[in-house]
N, C-alpha and C positions, 0 to 999 in steps of 0.2 A: 266808428260807424259812418260819420260824415264823409271821411276821406274815401272809404269804399263806395259809398253811395255816389259821390261825385265821379269816381272812375267808371262806375256802371252807367251813369247818365251819359258820359262821354262816348260810351259804346252803344248808345241808343236805347238803353233800358230805362224804365221808370223805377226809381229807388229813393227811399226816404228812411231816415233813422228816427225812431221815437225814443227820446232820452228822458228817463225819470231820475237820473243821478246828477245832481247839480253841484258844481263847485266853483271856486273863484277862478278857475281856468277859463270858464265862460266860452266853451266851444259853441259855434253857431252854424257853420256851413253845412247845408243839407241835413239839418237836424230840426225836429220839432221838439223843443224843450218843454216838457209837459209834466204834470203831476199825476199820481195814480188815479185820482178821481176823474180827471178829464180824459185820461186814457180809457178808463172804464166806459165813459160816455161815448167814446169813439169806437168801442170794441166791435160792434156789428159792421160798421163801415169798413174797418180795417180787415176783418175776416172776409168780407165780400170783395174788396178791391185788389188784394195782393195774391199772387200765385205761389210765392216762395217766402218763407219766414226764416230769417237769419237772426237767431237770438244771441245775446251776449251775456257773459258773466254769470251764467247759471240762473238767469231770470227769463221769464216769458211774459206774455201780456197780462196774465193773472198771477197774483202772489202765491196762490196754491196750485198752480199749473193746470187748472180746470180747462183752460183753452186748448190744451194739447189733444184731448179726446175729440173735441169739436173739429180741430184742424185735420186730425187723422180721418174722421168721417168724411170730410170734404176733399180728401186726397190732396191736401196741400203739401208741397215739399217743405221740409224743416231741417235745420242744422243748428247746432249750438257751438258758440265760440267762447272758449275758456281762456282767461287772461293771466291767471297766476294765483293770487291769494284767494280766489273763489274756490280753488280746488287743491291748494297746497297742504297736503296731509302733513301734520307736524313731525311725526316720527320719521316718516319717509324722507322728508326734506333734510333732516339732520344726518341721515345715513351717509350722504356723499358731500356734506357741506358743514364743516365745523363752525362757520360764521353765520349761517342763515338765521334770519329773524322771521318768525311765523305768528307773532302776536296779533297781526291784523287778519288772520284766517279764522274761520269758524272752527268749533271743535270737530275732531275727526268724524264723530258720529253724525253730526249735522251735515257735513260734506257728503258722506256716504248716503245718507237718507235722501238728500236732494238729488244726487246723481241717479239713484235708483228710480225716483219718480220721473226724472227727465228721460232716462233711457228706456222706459217702458214705451215711449212714443218716438223719441228721436234717436236714430241709429248711427248717425255720423256726427263727428265734431271737428272743429278747427282749433288749433293752438298756434302760438307764434314761434315756438322753438321746442327743442327736446327736453328742456328743463320742465316745461308744463306737460309735455306729452306723457311722461312717465306716470303722472298722477291719474290720468284718465284712460290710458290705453286699454285697461281691462274692463272698462264699463261700456265702451262703444264697439260696434262692429267694425268701424273704420275711423281712424283719426288722421286728419290731414295737417301737415305742418305748412303754414302759410305765413311768411315773414311779415313783420309790421310794415304797413304802407304809409308813405307820406307823399303829399303833392309838392313836387320840387319847384313849381312856379312861385311858391311862397318863400323859398329858401335860396337866396343868392349867396355864394361863398364869400367870406371875408377872412382870408388866410392870415394867420398871425404874422406880425412884422418881425423880421429878424434883427431889427435895430432898436426895438423898444427897450428902454432902460428899466422900466418898472412893469413887468408882465402882470396881467390880470387873471386870477384864478377864480372861476365861478363854481358854485354848487347850488343846486335848486331842489331842495327836498320837499316833495309833496307829503311824504311821511318820513321824518327824520330817523325814527327807529328802524324802519325798513331799509332806508338808504345807507345807514351807517354814519350819520352826521357826526356823532360823538367822536368816532375814530378819525374821521376826516379832519375835524377841527383841532384835535389833539396833535395831529401831524403838522397842520398849518402853523400852530403856535410854536412848535419845535423848529420848523424851518425858518420862521421869522427871526430867529436868533442869528442866523447866518446869511440870509438872503433878503434882497429888497424886492418886494412884490406887493400887489394889492390883492386882497381876498374879499369876495362878496358872496354872502348867502342870500339867495333870492327866494322869497316866500310871499304867499298871499297876493300874487299879482296875476292878471289875466294872461292867457297864452300869448296874445298879440304883444303885450307889454314885455314879457320875458324874452321873446324872440329878438326884439330890438336890443335888449341888453346883452344877450348872448353874442351878438355880432362884435362886441368890443373885446370879448374874452380871448386870451392866449392859450388857455387850456380849460377844459371842463371836467370836473370830477362828478361822476353820476352816482352809481351805487356800488358799494364795496362789500356787500354781504350776500346778495341774492344768488349769484353764480351764473347770471346771464344778463344780457343788456336789454334795455327797454326803449320806449319812445324818445326820452330825452337824449339818449346816446345817439339814436338815429338822426334826430333833428340837429344835434351838435355836429355830427359828421357832415351832414348836408350843408351846414354853414361853414365848413372847412376848418373845424376846430379839432385838435387832438383830444381824445376822450380817454379818461381813466375809469375803468369799470372792472369788476371781478367776473371772470369767466371760469366756471368750475373746470378743473383739469380734464375730467372725464367727458366734458361737453365740447371742448375746444375743437375736436375733429368733426363735430357735427355741423360746424359753420364753414363757409367757404375759406379756403386757405389764405386768401389775401385780406382777412379781417384785420383792420389796422388799429384796433383798440389796444391800449396799454393795459395789460392784465394786472389789476391792482386789488389786493385784499388788505385787511388791517395790519398784517405782518410785513408786507413789502411796500406799502403805500409811500412811506417816507422816501425810500430809495427811488421809486418810480417818479415821484414829483420832482425830486432833486435832479434826477437824470434829465427831465424836460426843462427844468430851470437852467441847467448847465448847457443846454443844446438848443438855442433858438432856431437853428437851421432844421433840426429834427422836428421841432414843433410845426414848422411850416410844411415839411415833407409829409408828416402824418396827416395834417389838415387836407392836403391835396389828395392823398390816398383815401382818406375818409369820404371825401366828396365823390370820388370815382366809385367807391364801394357802394355807396347809397344809390347812385344812379343805376348801378348794375343789379342790385338785389332788393332795394326797398322803394323804388319809384312806384307810385300807384298805377302808372301805365303798364308796368311789368307785372305787378301783383294781380291786377284785375283779370288778366288772361288766365292765370292760375285759378282764380276764384270762380270764373265762369265755367271752367273745366270741371271744377268740383260740383257746381250747381247742376250742370248738364248730366252728371252721372249719379245724382241722388236717386 
């Protein structure tokens, strides 16, 4: 939310994100970090002040969606942005992905009920990719695919050194079950028998702190179960790091052809990490390609034009 707001402000609009989900990542830029009670106290002011309401994660200003009727009466523009486990139907996710973990998603009935309440008033949605698109496409009149945005001025590339004798592998699981940490660390233990490298698992640190640590990495293993890539993969590529993440085979063609991610799942992760440990030059080349890819497809300066186009046509 903060990144999109900053890009909109750069374009001359007034935009602010109200965030009620607090975590150790501690995001601050262009956000009002607020609790539900304080948000409720600001409710009338927010309704009066803003022309367009871009909601996230299947939530709105009120826990029971009572704000949507009021917004509709006032002819305010509205759009919902779904991110993944807020709409990842369990059975549907498993159809195309034998590895997927959906334990952090609500029950199917709860997802359906929430979507029905939202779509009575909100007719268009945004998703980050076609993995999420499939879960919501039949609920909305229109679903827009808008890639994850990052502000590149905060990410200066630090490409892996080709002469480093002890490469550093990083993994930063916000949710170890979802990211596949168990499988990743099993592979790491096996590789340590034959290779000299350092492995670090990064947890419970603020976003600013982890970005500093990422700069030292020679490769970053993100998520090996979901079937698509997320914010950590994008930030890692922006820092010039080779990234290992699982992209579902049926989704590969939905991404740009020059996606430089090393496609890795629990069955091939050992071979993929081994290949990068054996090839320091390839690690650097992938880092360079990753940075270029993010500049082209994930810079908030690029994404904001697509976002404004969506807004204008609501």
